[in-house]
Phi, psi and omega in degrees: 000313181298315179297316177298319178296323175292320180296321178292324178294321179295320177293324175297317177293327176293323176295320185288330181270001180280107182233146183258089183294315179302325181290323177296315180297310180297323183291322180295315178298317178301316181298318183291319180295320182296311184297312181297312182299314184282332172295319178296325176296316177298312182298318181297319177293322185275347180249335183262132181289326183290339181264000181278072174241164182296319179299321178291334175291323175297320178295324174297323176298319177297317180295324177298321177298317182292322179297311177298326177296320178288337183268315192262333186251310186301318179304315179292319177297317179297319179297317177296321175292323181294326175278018180061036177086359180268132187266117183253003180259184188289159175286335178293316176296325173298315179295322174297320177294321178293318178300313179291326180294313181292313184297318182285322178290326173295318184295323179299309180290329177291323177295321178291326176291322176297317179297320178295324177292320179298316181295316178303318179293319182297331182270323187280313183232072184294338180295328181268011184254132179261117185267342193266319184213160181290122179263188183297319182297316181292323177296319180295322182291318176299315181291325184294328180298318183284321180297315182292321176298320179293323181293323179296319185274349187297328179299335178289325180292339180262022171092018180299328183282344180283076182257153176298141181072026181289140176273113185289345181274000184227126178256106179204179175278120186275337187264114182291326178293324176289327178301316176293321177300309181298318184291322179293314181288329184271335188225309195282338170273307181300322186300305178301321178300315182295319179294318180299320184293320179293321175299317179295322184293315184281340171288320176293322176296322177293321173300318177300317179298315180295323175294318177300318179292321179295323177292322177294320174299318176298322179294317179298318178293321178294323179293320179295321175299321178296320178293320180292322176295322179294321182292335178285342180288157176296140181291143176251132179294329183270000183240152175294154186290328179224150175284146175296154175294127180245124183248128182298133181210158181254155179300332183280347178291147181273157186294337186275003183266310186228147178286145180258139178238131184290153181281129183287146176272100185266132176283164181293146181291148176298160188296324183290348176259359184283336181267358173294153186272065178244131183286129178275127181237125178284157177294320183296328177288324180289319182290316189239136177283120182289356179298120185291335178293338181289330175297334183278348183288125179283143178243158178250107185281174184296322179301317179289327178288328175290326179294323180294328176288332179280323183301315177302328177294319175299317181291319178298319178295320180299313180296319180295326181280326189254345181300315179300318179300313183293322180291315177289327178299311180292320184293322179296324182281323187264331182256100184294327180280346184279133179254116178254115175305136178303325181297317180296316178298324178294322184295309181293330174291319174300317178303320180296318180289332175299333178303323181300336181264350183278325186303309178303321176297318177300311179303319182293323184279322193256347183236123187293318182299312179296324181293321180294318182292316182298321176300316184296316183296313184295323176296322178293320180294319183287326180281000000 
């Protein structure tokens, strides 16, 4: 009996001293990277004038969700992983952890879905889109992401996890029906909607680019005809032989899209040419269409097109990080005979949390304004 008691005591001590040190180190580093990166994203949008766009306000909402995940969820998750997956705290704290985990992960994907809706509106109906500040429609969209995320996670707060025979040493969602419900609402419904909107958006953007290129080709052909007509006229000693190429452009176009040509300083024509029946055309009339309706047509500038190229990368990284978790999470809840190793479940959970650290890296690599701000901050810190 004494031997058995001592053996049991030795096994208990061995269990108590079983700690996962690599998980602790990696978890602490991940928390630091998530907090610093997403704080820089928020500061850059609120301090840099070039980054104060509607799309970036949605990105700030996504960064806030990642920040809250790093502060409210990851410390307890890292502590549980350090204890080798054994939950040693109260069940009430576990329920709070599960609530925040479900809500913030849902808020992240709902924010991505809201960004896709916002971008789709900007491409499909640009006249009704406000690019400078958040209007009522965008404020409702931002608020709805958080309200719906809270609604998905709220059943846990009302005691859904308090099931009979609950194991207090394991912190997880106890209701399998709720696991399916939350996975469908948080992932399997928003993802196809988001992907369909991005496909439609880029199809519309491609049509817009083709129309712009066709317009540019027509302008170049018109300029060539004008040059050929000018070359057929008798040469004037006081005028340049050919007019410079003039390409039609609008004030809203950015300088990196089309080359700009200065207006030549033309001297007055000689008296023998003043009585000829030639129509005089001013450069302002050639450059700009005087039709007032044209000024109202919204354009998609180069900065917005660059932002649209960044967002699919963010969505792709999110799907890569979270799809394995939701697939295994749902399969473990619905397939009672399927065995999912705890180590595999831990790996896919870590992969999902790594996504919160990837977004600032993606913005730094693919967005010039974010990259310049991050460089400026790092230079100040190093100096």
